[in-house]
C-alpha positions as CSV (number, residue, x, y, z in Angstrom):
1,M,-30.1,-55.7,-51.3
2,S,-29.8,-57.9,-54.3
3,T,-27.0,-57.0,-56.7
4,T,-29.6,-57.6,-59.6
5,E,-31.8,-54.9,-58.2
6,Q,-31.4,-51.6,-60.0
7,R,-29.5,-49.2,-57.8
8,V,-30.6,-45.6,-57.5
9,A,-28.0,-42.8,-57.9
10,I,-28.3,-39.1,-57.1
11,V,-25.9,-36.8,-59.0
12,T,-25.9,-33.2,-57.9
13,G,-25.0,-30.3,-60.2
14,A,-26.0,-32.7,-63.0
15,A,-27.6,-30.3,-65.5
16,R,-24.3,-29.9,-67.4
17,G,-20.6,-30.5,-67.4
18,I,-19.1,-33.2,-65.1
19,G,-22.4,-33.8,-63.4
20,A,-24.3,-34.4,-66.6
21,A,-21.5,-36.7,-68.0
22,T,-21.6,-38.7,-64.7
23,A,-25.3,-39.1,-64.7
24,V,-25.2,-40.4,-68.3
25,R,-22.3,-42.8,-67.4
26,L,-24.0,-44.1,-64.3
27,A,-27.2,-44.7,-66.3
28,A,-25.1,-46.6,-68.9
29,E,-23.9,-48.7,-65.9
30,G,-27.6,-49.7,-65.3
31,R,-28.3,-47.2,-62.5
32,A,-31.6,-45.3,-62.2
33,V,-30.4,-41.7,-61.9
34,A,-31.8,-38.6,-60.2
35,V,-30.4,-35.6,-62.1
36,L,-30.4,-32.9,-59.4
37,D,-29.6,-29.2,-59.9
38,L,-30.7,-25.9,-58.6
39,D,-33.0,-25.4,-61.6
40,E,-35.0,-28.5,-62.3
41,A,-35.8,-27.4,-65.8
42,A,-32.1,-27.2,-66.6
43,C,-31.9,-31.0,-66.0
44,A,-34.2,-31.8,-69.0
45,D,-31.4,-32.3,-71.5
46,T,-29.5,-34.8,-69.3
47,V,-32.7,-36.7,-68.4
48,E,-33.7,-36.9,-72.1
49,K,-30.3,-38.2,-73.1
50,I,-30.6,-41.0,-70.5
51,T,-34.1,-41.9,-71.3
52,K,-33.5,-41.9,-75.1
53,A,-30.8,-44.5,-74.4
54,G,-33.2,-46.6,-72.6
55,G,-32.3,-45.6,-69.0
56,R,-34.4,-44.4,-66.1
57,A,-33.9,-40.8,-64.9
58,I,-35.8,-38.0,-63.3
59,A,-35.1,-34.3,-62.9
60,V,-35.0,-32.9,-59.4
61,G,-34.6,-29.2,-58.4
62,A,-33.0,-28.3,-55.1
63,D,-30.5,-26.0,-53.4
64,V,-28.1,-28.5,-51.9
65,S,-27.2,-26.2,-49.1
66,D,-30.8,-26.0,-47.9
67,S,-31.7,-28.9,-45.6
68,E,-35.4,-28.7,-46.2
69,Q,-35.1,-28.6,-50.0
70,V,-32.7,-31.6,-49.8
71,A,-35.1,-33.6,-47.6
72,A,-37.9,-33.0,-50.1
73,A,-35.6,-33.8,-53.1
74,V,-34.5,-37.1,-51.5
75,A,-38.1,-38.0,-50.7
76,K,-39.1,-37.4,-54.3
77,V,-36.3,-39.7,-55.4
78,V,-37.4,-42.4,-53.0
79,E,-41.0,-42.1,-54.3
80,E,-40.2,-42.1,-58.0
81,L,-37.1,-44.2,-58.4
82,G,-36.4,-45.9,-55.1
83,A,-34.1,-45.5,-52.1
84,P,-30.8,-43.9,-53.2
85,T,-27.7,-45.9,-52.5
86,I,-25.3,-44.0,-54.7
87,L,-24.5,-40.3,-54.2
88,V,-22.2,-38.1,-56.2
89,N,-21.7,-34.7,-54.7
90,N,-20.7,-32.6,-57.7
91,A,-22.7,-29.4,-57.3
92,G,-20.4,-26.4,-57.3
93,V,-19.9,-22.7,-58.1
94,L,-16.9,-20.4,-58.6
95,R,-16.5,-17.0,-57.0
96,D,-12.8,-16.5,-57.7
97,N,-10.9,-13.4,-56.5
98,L,-7.7,-12.5,-54.7
99,L,-8.0,-12.6,-50.9
100,F,-8.0,-8.8,-50.5
101,K,-10.8,-8.5,-53.1
102,M,-12.9,-11.5,-51.9
103,S,-16.2,-10.6,-50.3
104,D,-18.0,-12.3,-47.5
105,S,-20.5,-13.4,-50.1
106,D,-17.8,-14.9,-52.3
107,W,-16.6,-17.0,-49.4
108,D,-20.0,-18.0,-48.0
109,T,-21.5,-18.9,-51.4
110,V,-18.7,-21.3,-52.3
111,V,-18.6,-22.9,-48.8
112,N,-22.3,-23.3,-48.7
113,V,-22.7,-25.0,-52.1
114,H,-19.6,-27.2,-52.0
115,L,-19.0,-28.1,-48.4
116,R,-22.4,-27.6,-46.7
117,G,-24.1,-29.1,-49.7
118,A,-22.0,-32.3,-49.6
119,F,-22.7,-32.6,-45.9
120,V,-26.5,-32.0,-46.2
121,M,-26.8,-34.4,-49.1
122,A,-24.7,-37.2,-47.5
123,R,-26.6,-36.8,-44.2
124,A,-29.9,-37.1,-46.1
125,C,-28.9,-40.2,-48.1
126,Q,-26.8,-42.2,-45.6
127,K,-29.9,-43.8,-43.9
128,H,-31.0,-45.3,-47.1
129,M,-27.5,-46.7,-47.7
130,V,-27.2,-48.1,-44.1
131,D,-30.7,-49.7,-44.4
132,A,-29.6,-51.3,-47.7
133,G,-26.2,-52.5,-46.4
134,F,-24.7,-50.9,-49.4
135,G,-23.7,-47.4,-50.3
136,R,-21.3,-45.4,-52.5
137,I,-20.6,-41.7,-51.8
138,V,-18.3,-39.8,-54.2
139,N,-17.3,-36.2,-53.5
140,L,-15.9,-34.0,-56.1
141,S,-12.7,-32.4,-54.9
142,S,-10.2,-30.7,-57.2
143,S,-6.5,-30.2,-57.8
144,S,-7.1,-26.7,-56.4
145,A,-7.2,-28.4,-53.0
146,L,-3.4,-28.1,-53.2
147,G,-3.7,-24.3,-53.4
148,N,-4.4,-22.0,-56.3
149,R,-4.0,-18.3,-56.7
150,G,-7.3,-16.4,-56.6
151,Q,-9.2,-19.4,-55.2
152,A,-8.9,-19.2,-51.4
153,N,-12.5,-20.1,-51.0
154,Y,-12.6,-22.9,-53.6
155,S,-9.2,-24.4,-52.5
156,A,-10.4,-24.4,-48.9
157,V,-13.7,-26.3,-49.7
158,K,-12.0,-28.7,-52.0
159,A,-9.4,-29.6,-49.4
160,G,-12.2,-29.8,-46.8
161,L,-14.1,-32.3,-48.9
162,Q,-11.1,-34.6,-48.8
163,G,-11.2,-34.6,-45.0
164,F,-15.0,-35.0,-45.1
165,T,-14.6,-38.0,-47.4
166,K,-12.1,-39.8,-45.2
167,T,-14.3,-39.2,-42.1
168,L,-17.4,-40.6,-43.9
169,A,-15.3,-43.7,-44.9
170,I,-14.4,-44.3,-41.2
171,E,-17.9,-43.7,-39.9
172,L,-19.9,-45.6,-42.5
173,G,-17.6,-48.4,-43.6
174,K,-19.1,-50.9,-41.1
175,F,-22.5,-50.5,-42.8
176,G,-21.2,-51.4,-46.3
177,V,-20.9,-47.8,-47.4
178,T,-17.7,-46.5,-49.0
179,A,-16.7,-42.8,-49.5
180,N,-14.2,-41.6,-52.0
181,A,-13.2,-38.4,-53.7
182,V,-12.3,-37.6,-57.2
183,A,-10.1,-34.5,-57.7
184,P,-10.0,-33.3,-61.3
185,G,-7.3,-31.2,-62.8
186,F,-7.9,-29.0,-65.8
187,I,-11.2,-30.2,-67.3
188,A,-12.8,-28.5,-70.3
189,T,-16.2,-27.3,-68.9
190,D,-18.3,-24.1,-68.8
191,M,-16.5,-23.2,-65.5
192,T,-13.0,-23.3,-67.1
193,A,-14.3,-21.4,-70.1
194,A,-15.5,-18.7,-67.7
195,T,-12.1,-18.6,-66.1
196,A,-10.5,-18.1,-69.5
197,A,-12.9,-15.3,-70.2
198,R,-12.1,-13.7,-66.8
199,V,-8.4,-13.6,-67.6
200,G,-9.0,-12.4,-71.1
201,M,-8.0,-15.5,-73.1
202,G,-9.9,-17.4,-75.8
203,F,-10.9,-20.8,-74.5
204,E,-9.0,-22.7,-77.2
205,D,-5.8,-20.8,-76.4
206,F,-6.4,-21.3,-72.7
207,K,-6.7,-25.1,-73.1
208,A,-3.7,-25.2,-75.4
209,A,-1.6,-23.4,-72.8
210,A,-2.8,-25.6,-70.0
211,A,-2.0,-28.8,-72.0
212,T,1.6,-27.8,-72.2
213,Q,1.8,-28.2,-68.4
214,I,0.1,-31.6,-68.3
215,P,2.2,-34.8,-68.8
216,V,-0.3,-36.4,-71.2
217,Q,-0.3,-33.1,-73.2
218,R,-4.0,-32.6,-73.3
219,V,-6.7,-31.2,-71.0
220,G,-9.3,-33.4,-69.5
221,E,-12.8,-34.0,-70.7
222,V,-15.8,-34.5,-68.6
223,E,-16.0,-38.2,-69.5
224,D,-12.5,-38.7,-67.9
225,V,-13.9,-37.7,-64.6
226,A,-17.2,-39.6,-65.1
227,N,-15.1,-42.8,-65.7
228,A,-13.3,-42.4,-62.3
229,I,-16.6,-41.8,-60.5
230,A,-18.2,-44.8,-62.2
231,F,-15.4,-47.0,-60.8
232,F,-15.9,-45.8,-57.2
233,T,-19.7,-46.4,-57.4
234,G,-19.4,-50.0,-58.6
235,D,-19.5,-53.2,-56.7
236,A,-15.9,-53.9,-57.6
237,A,-14.7,-50.9,-55.6
238,G,-16.1,-52.3,-52.3
239,F,-12.6,-52.5,-50.7
240,V,-11.6,-49.0,-51.8
241,S,-12.7,-46.3,-49.4
242,G,-11.4,-43.0,-48.0
243,Q,-9.3,-42.4,-51.1
244,V,-8.7,-39.3,-53.3
245,M,-8.1,-40.0,-57.0
246,Y,-6.6,-37.1,-58.9
247,V,-7.8,-37.1,-62.5
248,A,-5.3,-34.7,-63.8
249,G,-3.3,-36.2,-66.6
250,G,-0.2,-36.7,-64.4
251,P,1.2,-36.3,-60.9
252,L,0.8,-33.0,-59.1
253,N,3.4,-31.5,-56.9
């Protein structure tokens, strides 16, 4: 594949937050971007932002945990943009609760979207990467992979994604495909706003309290994460694979 040919990226969970910022950033890097989310209509704002800036983007609706929907989504991307050689597995949900209160559904929903979703998407896209002799897979982990009260489900899948990433790096490296993970710390998103509401704090107070525990003395923004993802997806990162980059404003214990 010529390096002058426009590469095609799929970003899951890209209707808002980190996913939307990543889609916009990759488009600015010259990628054609498939903005994928559960609700295709919800992707319109991200697509419009990219196209207004002169980029190419389409909205794609799919449940990433459903193999048939993912196959159809990838086929649509191939038809409308070209074969995807960049995949960012960002789709995610929260179902926080303490272990004794956590339901089977709380557990299964988080596992299915984060872990099964990343697996199904990577499996569907890897053939296109192998055929091209080039591929970049970036999985969104989290600082919660180190353990976090009330997030047994979320912590488990985010740790699992790190092992998944390292295994993909081993299996796919000989085909020119790299796999890396980005693990954000506290990032100001709708998800963290929901967490603030759940614990009964105003979001600004919640962010201010979090910032006091971060060495750089501020919380992260979605663009901070998008910047790290953009690095991993570029040609210059071809010798970086199987790594986990914590984007957390400082070292984590």
